[in-house]
BAKOLTOR-198167 format. One record per residue (C-alpha): x, y, z. Coordinates in steps of 0.25 Angstrom, whole numbers, plus 2048, in hexadecimal, padded with zeros to 3 digits. Example, Ala and Ser with C-alpha at 12.3 -4.5 7.8 and 13.67 -1.06 7.14 Angstrom:
<atoms>
<atom X="831" Y="7EE" Z="81F"/>
<atom X="837" Y="7FC" Z="81D"/>
</atoms>
This chain:
<atoms>
<atom X="9BB" Y="880" Z="8D0"/>
<atom X="9BF" Y="882" Z="8DF"/>
<atom X="9CB" Y="88B" Z="8E3"/>
<atom X="9D4" Y="87F" Z="8E7"/>
<atom X="9D2" Y="878" Z="8D9"/>
<atom X="9D7" Y="885" Z="8D2"/>
<atom X="9E3" Y="886" Z="8DB"/>
<atom X="9E7" Y="877" Z="8D7"/>
<atom X="9E6" Y="87A" Z="8C9"/>
<atom X="9EF" Y="886" Z="8CA"/>
<atom X="9F9" Y="87E" Z="8D1"/>
<atom X="9F9" Y="873" Z="8C7"/>
<atom X="9FB" Y="87E" Z="8BB"/>
<atom X="A07" Y="884" Z="8C3"/>
<atom X="A0E" Y="877" Z="8C5"/>
<atom X="A0C" Y="873" Z="8B6"/>
<atom X="A11" Y="880" Z="8B1"/>
<atom X="A1D" Y="87F" Z="8BB"/>
<atom X="A20" Y="871" Z="8B5"/>
<atom X="A1F" Y="876" Z="8A7"/>
<atom X="A28" Y="881" Z="8A9"/>
<atom X="A33" Y="878" Z="8B0"/>
<atom X="A32" Y="86E" Z="8A4"/>
<atom X="A33" Y="879" Z="89A"/>
<atom X="A40" Y="87F" Z="8A1"/>
<atom X="A46" Y="871" Z="8A1"/>
<atom X="A44" Y="870" Z="892"/>
<atom X="A49" Y="87D" Z="88F"/>
<atom X="A56" Y="87B" Z="898"/>
<atom X="A58" Y="86E" Z="891"/>
<atom X="A58" Y="874" Z="883"/>
<atom X="A62" Y="87F" Z="887"/>
<atom X="A6C" Y="875" Z="88D"/>
<atom X="A6B" Y="86D" Z="880"/>
<atom X="A6F" Y="879" Z="877"/>
<atom X="A7A" Y="87D" Z="880"/>
<atom X="A81" Y="86F" Z="87F"/>
<atom X="A7F" Y="86E" Z="870"/>
<atom X="A86" Y="87C" Z="86F"/>
<atom X="A91" Y="879" Z="879"/>
<atom X="A9D" Y="877" Z="870"/>
<atom X="A9A" Y="883" Z="868"/>
<atom X="A97" Y="88C" Z="875"/>
<atom X="AA4" Y="889" Z="87C"/>
<atom X="AA3" Y="87C" Z="882"/>
<atom X="AAE" Y="871" Z="883"/>
<atom X="AB3" Y="86D" Z="875"/>
<atom X="AB3" Y="85E" Z="872"/>
<atom X="AC0" Y="857" Z="876"/>
<atom X="AC3" Y="861" Z="881"/>
<atom X="AC2" Y="860" Z="890"/>
<atom X="ABC" Y="86A" Z="899"/>
<atom X="AC6" Y="871" Z="8A1"/>
<atom X="AD1" Y="86F" Z="897"/>
<atom X="AD5" Y="873" Z="888"/>
<atom X="AD3" Y="86B" Z="87C"/>
<atom X="AE2" Y="86B" Z="87A"/>
<atom X="AE5" Y="865" Z="887"/>
<atom X="ADB" Y="85A" Z="885"/>
<atom X="AE0" Y="856" Z="878"/>
<atom X="AEE" Y="857" Z="87C"/>
<atom X="AF2" Y="862" Z="873"/>
<atom X="AFE" Y="86B" Z="877"/>
<atom X="AFA" Y="878" Z="87D"/>
<atom X="AFF" Y="885" Z="878"/>
<atom X="B0E" Y="886" Z="87C"/>
<atom X="B12" Y="878" Z="879"/>
<atom X="B13" Y="86C" Z="881"/>
<atom X="B09" Y="861" Z="884"/>
<atom X="AFE" Y="862" Z="88F"/>
<atom X="B05" Y="85E" Z="89C"/>
<atom X="B12" Y="865" Z="898"/>
<atom X="B1A" Y="863" Z="88B"/>
<atom X="B28" Y="869" Z="888"/>
<atom X="B27" Y="878" Z="886"/>
<atom X="B18" Y="879" Z="888"/>
<atom X="B0F" Y="87E" Z="894"/>
<atom X="B07" Y="873" Z="89C"/>
<atom X="AFA" Y="878" Z="897"/>
<atom X="AEF" Y="877" Z="8A2"/>
<atom X="AFA" Y="873" Z="8AC"/>
<atom X="B04" Y="87B" Z="8B5"/>
<atom X="B10" Y="873" Z="8B0"/>
<atom X="B1B" Y="87B" Z="8A9"/>
<atom X="B1F" Y="876" Z="89B"/>
<atom X="B29" Y="86B" Z="89A"/>
<atom X="B38" Y="86D" Z="895"/>
<atom X="B45" Y="866" Z="894"/>
<atom X="B51" Y="86D" Z="899"/>
<atom X="B60" Y="86B" Z="897"/>
<atom X="B6D" Y="873" Z="899"/>
<atom X="B75" Y="87B" Z="88F"/>
<atom X="B82" Y="874" Z="88D"/>
<atom X="B90" Y="876" Z="887"/>
<atom X="B92" Y="86E" Z="87A"/>
<atom X="B9B" Y="86D" Z="86D"/>
<atom X="B96" Y="876" Z="862"/>
<atom X="B9A" Y="876" Z="854"/>
<atom X="B93" Y="87C" Z="848"/>
<atom X="B8F" Y="872" Z="83D"/>
<atom X="B8A" Y="875" Z="82F"/>
<atom X="B7F" Y="86C" Z="82A"/>
<atom X="B7F" Y="868" Z="81B"/>
<atom X="B79" Y="85E" Z="812"/>
<atom X="B80" Y="856" Z="807"/>
<atom X="B81" Y="848" Z="800"/>
<atom X="B8C" Y="83E" Z="802"/>
<atom X="B95" Y="83A" Z="7F6"/>
<atom X="BA1" Y="831" Z="7F6"/>
<atom X="BAF" Y="837" Z="7F8"/>
<atom X="BB3" Y="831" Z="7EB"/>
<atom X="BAC" Y="82B" Z="7DF"/>
<atom X="BB0" Y="827" Z="7D1"/>
<atom X="BA8" Y="824" Z="7C4"/>
<atom X="BAF" Y="819" Z="7BE"/>
<atom X="BB1" Y="81A" Z="7AF"/>
<atom X="BB8" Y="811" Z="7A5"/>
<atom X="BC5" Y="816" Z="79F"/>
<atom X="BC2" Y="810" Z="792"/>
<atom X="BB5" Y="80D" Z="789"/>
<atom X="BB0" Y="7FF" Z="78A"/>
<atom X="BA4" Y="7F6" Z="78E"/>
<atom X="BA2" Y="7F2" Z="79C"/>
<atom X="BA5" Y="7E3" Z="79C"/>
<atom X="BA4" Y="7E1" Z="7AC"/>
<atom X="B9F" Y="7EA" Z="7B7"/>
<atom X="BA3" Y="7E4" Z="7C4"/>
<atom X="B9D" Y="7EE" Z="7CE"/>
<atom X="B8F" Y="7F4" Z="7D2"/>
<atom X="B8A" Y="7FF" Z="7DB"/>
<atom X="B8D" Y="7FD" Z="7E9"/>
<atom X="B9A" Y="7F4" Z="7E7"/>
<atom X="BA6" Y="7F7" Z="7EF"/>
<atom X="BB3" Y="7F9" Z="7E6"/>
<atom X="BC2" Y="7FA" Z="7E8"/>
<atom X="BCB" Y="803" Z="7E0"/>
<atom X="BD0" Y="7FB" Z="7D4"/>
<atom X="BC4" Y="7F1" Z="7D4"/>
<atom X="BBF" Y="7ED" Z="7C7"/>
<atom X="BB1" Y="7F3" Z="7C4"/>
<atom X="BAE" Y="7F0" Z="7B6"/>
<atom X="BB5" Y="7EB" Z="7A9"/>
<atom X="BB4" Y="7F0" Z="79B"/>
<atom X="BB4" Y="7E6" Z="78F"/>
<atom X="BC3" Y="7E5" Z="78C"/>
<atom X="BC5" Y="7DB" Z="780"/>
<atom X="BC8" Y="7E6" Z="776"/>
<atom X="BD3" Y="7EB" Z="780"/>
<atom X="BD8" Y="7DD" Z="782"/>
<atom X="BDA" Y="7DC" Z="773"/>
<atom X="BE1" Y="7E9" Z="771"/>
<atom X="BEB" Y="7E5" Z="77C"/>
<atom X="BEE" Y="7D8" Z="775"/>
<atom X="BF0" Y="7E0" Z="768"/>
<atom X="BFA" Y="7EA" Z="76F"/>
<atom X="C01" Y="7DF" Z="776"/>
<atom X="C04" Y="7D9" Z="768"/>
<atom X="C08" Y="7E6" Z="762"/>
<atom X="C12" Y="7E7" Z="76E"/>
<atom X="C17" Y="7D9" Z="76B"/>
<atom X="C19" Y="7DD" Z="75C"/>
<atom X="C21" Y="7EA" Z="760"/>
<atom X="C2A" Y="7E2" Z="769"/>
<atom X="C2D" Y="7D8" Z="75E"/>
<atom X="C30" Y="7E3" Z="755"/>
<atom X="C3A" Y="7E9" Z="75F"/>
<atom X="C41" Y="7DB" Z="760"/>
<atom X="C42" Y="7DB" Z="750"/>
<atom X="C47" Y="7E9" Z="74F"/>
<atom X="C52" Y="7E6" Z="75A"/>
<atom X="C56" Y="7DA" Z="752"/>
<atom X="C57" Y="7E2" Z="745"/>
<atom X="C5F" Y="7ED" Z="74D"/>
<atom X="C69" Y="7E2" Z="752"/>
<atom X="C6B" Y="7DD" Z="744"/>
<atom X="C6D" Y="7EB" Z="73E"/>
<atom X="C77" Y="7EF" Z="748"/>
<atom X="C7F" Y="7E2" Z="745"/>
<atom X="C7F" Y="7E5" Z="736"/>
<atom X="C83" Y="7F3" Z="739"/>
<atom X="C8F" Y="7EE" Z="742"/>
<atom X="C94" Y="7E4" Z="737"/>
<atom X="C92" Y="7EF" Z="72C"/>
<atom X="C9B" Y="7F9" Z="734"/>
<atom X="CA6" Y="7EE" Z="735"/>
<atom X="CA5" Y="7EC" Z="726"/>
<atom X="CA5" Y="7FB" Z="723"/>
<atom X="CB2" Y="7FC" Z="72C"/>
<atom X="CB9" Y="7F2" Z="723"/>
<atom X="CB4" Y="7F9" Z="717"/>
<atom X="CAB" Y="7ED" Z="712"/>
<atom X="C9E" Y="7F5" Z="712"/>
<atom X="C9A" Y="802" Z="70D"/>
<atom X="C95" Y="80E" Z="715"/>
<atom X="C87" Y="80D" Z="70F"/>
<atom X="C86" Y="7FF" Z="714"/>
<atom X="C8A" Y="803" Z="722"/>
<atom X="C80" Y="80E" Z="722"/>
<atom X="C75" Y="805" Z="71E"/>
<atom X="C78" Y="7FC" Z="72A"/>
<atom X="C78" Y="808" Z="734"/>
<atom X="C6A" Y="80C" Z="72E"/>
<atom X="C65" Y="7FF" Z="730"/>
<atom X="C68" Y="7FF" Z="73F"/>
<atom X="C61" Y="80D" Z="741"/>
<atom X="C55" Y="808" Z="73A"/>
<atom X="C54" Y="7FB" Z="742"/>
<atom X="C56" Y="804" Z="74F"/>
<atom X="C4A" Y="80D" Z="74B"/>
<atom X="C41" Y="801" Z="748"/>
<atom X="C45" Y="7FC" Z="756"/>
<atom X="C41" Y="809" Z="75C"/>
<atom X="C34" Y="809" Z="755"/>
<atom X="C31" Y="7FB" Z="75A"/>
<atom X="C34" Y="7FF" Z="768"/>
<atom X="C2A" Y="80B" Z="767"/>
<atom X="C20" Y="801" Z="761"/>
<atom X="C22" Y="7F8" Z="76D"/>
<atom X="C20" Y="804" Z="777"/>
<atom X="C13" Y="808" Z="76F"/>
<atom X="C0E" Y="7FA" Z="770"/>
<atom X="C10" Y="7FA" Z="77F"/>
<atom X="C09" Y="807" Z="781"/>
<atom X="BFD" Y="802" Z="779"/>
<atom X="BFC" Y="7F5" Z="780"/>
<atom X="BFD" Y="7FC" Z="78E"/>
<atom X="BF2" Y="806" Z="78A"/>
<atom X="BE9" Y="7FA" Z="785"/>
<atom X="BEC" Y="7F3" Z="792"/>
<atom X="BE7" Y="7FF" Z="79A"/>
<atom X="BDB" Y="800" Z="791"/>
<atom X="BD8" Y="7F1" Z="794"/>
<atom X="BDA" Y="7F3" Z="7A3"/>
<atom X="BD0" Y="7FF" Z="7A2"/>
<atom X="BC5" Y="7F5" Z="79E"/>
<atom X="BC5" Y="7F2" Z="7AD"/>
<atom X="BBF" Y="7FD" Z="7B5"/>
<atom X="BC4" Y="7FE" Z="7C3"/>
<atom X="BBF" Y="805" Z="7D0"/>
<atom X="BC7" Y="812" Z="7D2"/>
<atom X="BC5" Y="812" Z="7E1"/>
<atom X="BBF" Y="80A" Z="7ED"/>
<atom X="BB0" Y="80C" Z="7EF"/>
<atom X="BA2" Y="808" Z="7EB"/>
<atom X="B9B" Y="808" Z="7DE"/>
<atom X="B91" Y="813" Z="7DE"/>
<atom X="B8B" Y="812" Z="7D0"/>
<atom X="B8C" Y="809" Z="7C4"/>
<atom X="B89" Y="80F" Z="7B7"/>
<atom X="B8B" Y="804" Z="7AC"/>
<atom X="B88" Y="7F5" Z="7AA"/>
<atom X="B91" Y="7EB" Z="7A4"/>
<atom X="B90" Y="7EC" Z="795"/>
<atom X="B8F" Y="7FB" Z="795"/>
<atom X="B99" Y="803" Z="78C"/>
<atom X="BA1" Y="80E" Z="794"/>
<atom X="BAB" Y="818" Z="791"/>
<atom X="BB4" Y="821" Z="799"/>
<atom X="BA8" Y="82A" Z="79C"/>
<atom X="B9F" Y="81F" Z="7A1"/>
<atom X="B9F" Y="81C" Z="7B0"/>
<atom X="B9E" Y="80E" Z="7B4"/>
<atom X="B9D" Y="80F" Z="7C3"/>
<atom X="B9E" Y="819" Z="7CE"/>
<atom X="BA7" Y="815" Z="7DA"/>
<atom X="BA5" Y="81D" Z="7E7"/>
<atom X="BAF" Y="81E" Z="7F3"/>
<atom X="BA6" Y="81D" Z="7FF"/>
<atom X="BB0" Y="81D" Z="80B"/>
<atom X="BAF" Y="82C" Z="80C"/>
<atom X="BA3" Y="834" Z="808"/>
<atom X="BA2" Y="843" Z="804"/>
<atom X="B97" Y="84D" Z="806"/>
<atom X="B98" Y="85B" Z="800"/>
<atom X="B90" Y="866" Z="806"/>
<atom X="B8F" Y="875" Z="803"/>
<atom X="B94" Y="87D" Z="80F"/>
<atom X="B8F" Y="88C" Z="810"/>
<atom X="B9A" Y="896" Z="80E"/>
<atom X="B99" Y="89C" Z="81D"/>
<atom X="B9C" Y="88E" Z="822"/>
<atom X="BA8" Y="88A" Z="81A"/>
<atom X="BB1" Y="891" Z="823"/>
<atom X="BAE" Y="888" Z="82E"/>
<atom X="BB1" Y="87B" Z="827"/>
<atom X="BBE" Y="874" Z="826"/>
<atom X="BC2" Y="867" Z="81F"/>
<atom X="BC2" Y="85C" Z="82A"/>
<atom X="BB6" Y="863" Z="831"/>
<atom X="BAC" Y="858" Z="837"/>
<atom X="B9F" Y="856" Z="830"/>
<atom X="B93" Y="84D" Z="834"/>
<atom X="B8C" Y="847" Z="829"/>
<atom X="B7E" Y="841" Z="82B"/>
<atom X="B78" Y="837" Z="821"/>
<atom X="B69" Y="837" Z="81F"/>
<atom X="B69" Y="829" Z="819"/>
<atom X="B6F" Y="824" Z="827"/>
<atom X="B64" Y="82B" Z="82F"/>
<atom X="B6D" Y="837" Z="831"/>
<atom X="B79" Y="82F" Z="836"/>
<atom X="B85" Y="838" Z="837"/>
<atom X="B93" Y="836" Z="831"/>
<atom X="BA0" Y="83E" Z="834"/>
<atom X="BA6" Y="845" Z="829"/>
<atom X="BB1" Y="850" Z="826"/>
<atom X="BB2" Y="85C" Z="81D"/>
<atom X="BBB" Y="857" Z="812"/>
<atom X="BBB" Y="863" Z="808"/>
<atom X="BB7" Y="871" Z="807"/>
<atom X="BB6" Y="877" Z="7FA"/>
<atom X="BBE" Y="884" Z="7F8"/>
<atom X="BB4" Y="88A" Z="7EF"/>
<atom X="BA6" Y="88E" Z="7F2"/>
<atom X="B99" Y="88D" Z="7EA"/>
<atom X="B97" Y="89C" Z="7E6"/>
<atom X="B88" Y="899" Z="7E5"/>
<atom X="B85" Y="893" Z="7F2"/>
<atom X="B91" Y="899" Z="7FA"/>
<atom X="B94" Y="88B" Z="7FF"/>
<atom X="BA0" Y="882" Z="7FF"/>
<atom X="BA1" Y="873" Z="7FC"/>
<atom X="BA6" Y="86B" Z="808"/>
<atom X="BA8" Y="85C" Z="807"/>
<atom X="BA6" Y="853" Z="814"/>
<atom X="BAC" Y="845" Z="814"/>
<atom X="BA6" Y="83A" Z="81C"/>
<atom X="BAD" Y="82C" Z="81E"/>
<atom X="BA5" Y="821" Z="819"/>
<atom X="BAD" Y="814" Z="81C"/>
<atom X="BA0" Y="80B" Z="81D"/>
<atom X="B9A" Y="810" Z="810"/>
<atom X="B8D" Y="814" Z="816"/>
<atom X="B8C" Y="821" Z="810"/>
<atom X="B88" Y="822" Z="802"/>
<atom X="B89" Y="82C" Z="7F7"/>
<atom X="B7E" Y="837" Z="7F6"/>
<atom X="B79" Y="834" Z="804"/>
<atom X="B73" Y="841" Z="80A"/>
<atom X="B7C" Y="847" Z="815"/>
<atom X="B7A" Y="852" Z="820"/>
<atom X="B87" Y="858" Z="824"/>
<atom X="B8B" Y="860" Z="830"/>
<atom X="B98" Y="866" Z="82F"/>
<atom X="B9F" Y="86C" Z="83B"/>
<atom X="BA3" Y="87A" Z="83A"/>
<atom X="BAE" Y="881" Z="841"/>
<atom X="BB3" Y="87C" Z="84F"/>
<atom X="BAB" Y="877" Z="85A"/>
<atom X="BA9" Y="87E" Z="868"/>
<atom X="BA2" Y="87C" Z="875"/>
<atom X="B95" Y="885" Z="878"/>
<atom X="B88" Y="885" Z="880"/>
<atom X="B7E" Y="87C" Z="879"/>
<atom X="B6F" Y="879" Z="87A"/>
<atom X="B66" Y="870" Z="873"/>
<atom X="B5F" Y="876" Z="867"/>
<atom X="B51" Y="874" Z="86D"/>
<atom X="B55" Y="87D" Z="879"/>
<atom X="B57" Y="889" Z="870"/>
<atom X="B4A" Y="892" Z="86E"/>
<atom X="B47" Y="89F" Z="868"/>
<atom X="B40" Y="8AA" Z="870"/>
<atom X="B3C" Y="8B4" Z="865"/>
<atom X="B4A" Y="8B8" Z="85E"/>
<atom X="B52" Y="8B3" Z="86A"/>
<atom X="B58" Y="8A5" Z="86B"/>
<atom X="B5A" Y="89E" Z="878"/>
<atom X="B57" Y="893" Z="882"/>
<atom X="B4D" Y="891" Z="88D"/>
<atom X="B55" Y="890" Z="89A"/>
<atom X="B4F" Y="889" Z="8A6"/>
<atom X="B50" Y="890" Z="8B3"/>
<atom X="B49" Y="888" Z="8BE"/>
<atom X="B3C" Y="885" Z="8B8"/>
<atom X="B3B" Y="892" Z="8B0"/>
<atom X="B3F" Y="895" Z="8A1"/>
<atom X="B49" Y="8A0" Z="89D"/>
<atom X="B4C" Y="8A3" Z="88F"/>
<atom X="B5B" Y="8A5" Z="88C"/>
<atom X="B5F" Y="8AC" Z="87F"/>
<atom X="B6B" Y="8A5" Z="879"/>
<atom X="B74" Y="8A7" Z="86D"/>
<atom X="B76" Y="89A" Z="865"/>
<atom X="B81" Y="895" Z="85C"/>
<atom X="B83" Y="888" Z="855"/>
<atom X="B77" Y="87F" Z="854"/>
<atom X="B78" Y="870" Z="851"/>
<atom X="B70" Y="864" Z="852"/>
<atom X="B75" Y="862" Z="860"/>
<atom X="B72" Y="870" Z="866"/>
<atom X="B74" Y="87F" Z="865"/>
<atom X="B80" Y="887" Z="86A"/>
<atom X="B7D" Y="892" Z="873"/>
<atom X="B87" Y="89D" Z="871"/>
<atom X="B82" Y="8A6" Z="87C"/>
<atom X="B77" Y="8A8" Z="886"/>
<atom X="B78" Y="89A" Z="88D"/>
<atom X="B81" Y="893" Z="897"/>
<atom X="B85" Y="884" Z="898"/>
<atom X="B7C" Y="87E" Z="8A2"/>
<atom X="B70" Y="886" Z="8A1"/>
<atom X="B63" Y="87E" Z="8A2"/>
<atom X="B5B" Y="881" Z="895"/>
<atom X="B4E" Y="87B" Z="890"/>
<atom X="B51" Y="871" Z="885"/>
<atom X="B43" Y="86D" Z="881"/>
<atom X="B36" Y="875" Z="883"/>
<atom X="B3B" Y="883" Z="882"/>
<atom X="B32" Y="888" Z="877"/>
<atom X="B27" Y="891" Z="87C"/>
<atom X="B2D" Y="893" Z="88A"/>
<atom X="B2D" Y="8A1" Z="890"/>
<atom X="B37" Y="8A7" Z="89A"/>
<atom X="B33" Y="8A4" Z="8A8"/>
<atom X="B2A" Y="898" Z="8A4"/>
<atom X="B2A" Y="88C" Z="8AD"/>
<atom X="B2E" Y="87F" Z="8A7"/>
<atom X="B2F" Y="870" Z="8AC"/>
<atom X="B3B" Y="868" Z="8A8"/>
<atom X="B38" Y="85B" Z="8A2"/>
<atom X="B46" Y="855" Z="8A3"/>
<atom X="B54" Y="859" Z="8A2"/>
<atom X="B5C" Y="857" Z="895"/>
<atom X="B6A" Y="85B" Z="892"/>
<atom X="B6B" Y="867" Z="888"/>
<atom X="B79" Y="864" Z="884"/>
<atom X="B7E" Y="862" Z="876"/>
<atom X="B86" Y="855" Z="874"/>
<atom X="B95" Y="858" Z="871"/>
<atom X="B99" Y="852" Z="864"/>
<atom X="BA4" Y="848" Z="862"/>
<atom X="BB0" Y="84F" Z="85C"/>
<atom X="BB9" Y="843" Z="85B"/>
</atoms>
């Protein structure tokens, strides 16, 4: 083999080895890349559902720590942006404040009567039912009265006999007195004896006694007749007052006595709710104080009432006193046993600085509000007083007209920048005291 041939073979072998090495390197690199892709989620790659360059919370719309939605919600930082948190502001105002005591109770009629018969008997007619309106003296029911009717007729006959007896005795007395007068004349002429004259006088006295007895019998017969007529009238059961039939206890044909209620009549023009007021609040209550009564059955609609009675004796076990609140009910909308929430005014009203309830925040053990100065927050400690549904009284620490954060205060620190969403009045409505 010539030298040139040997060189050609060597060149071919070198080229082949180079190509083989290159192919092997490519194959090895491909396997390594495939392993890295398969292990990516476990080795710190981007999780499913999250975009590169942003947190999973942002992409899913979750609120970042600190509150507020992405892009700037109330009280939270604008995560991933330079915008400060959004807040609402208002001004501390002067308002009317009066302490109210919240209690619960149930309505009942101002007056109700269980109607019972005055005599024993059987119900012959029942003329009313539950829900009927009645007036005082209206016939509600009637008992069987034939027996009393017969007794009345018998008593009337007895009275007639007694009156006839009186007439008879009066006639006999007149005759006896005439005989006595003639006897006296004859005795004066000596024509009759003393014994005959005494007999005539005795006869007069006997007839007078008989007449007195007959008169007494007439009075007794009259009394018996009047009593029986009353009993006969008592078979008619009348309404004792104006009102409504609340309950009906019997049906026609039932036997009743003086302990058997027939119907229940309710006076609904005024309603009463009785509540237990703690001892430490009783000193601020007076008869005539205003009370607001909210009825759950009417969606919390409020009716105005007044304190009608305050019990002079406390319950020794609960250290509370019974207080009755009266509510006018001219339309009859309020029903007995409806649930009621009562707010009773305590003491006298006064004017004070008032802020919305949402403006008050706690910073450790301190109560305060976040005051807005420019676009920065400053925590202002305050002393609060009466708290109502309308707002919170500020006893000290804040002046009227101070701009405060009314929404979005939670989590804000002193000196934090905020962005005002909109202005809203932080005033508390003044109640109508008319």
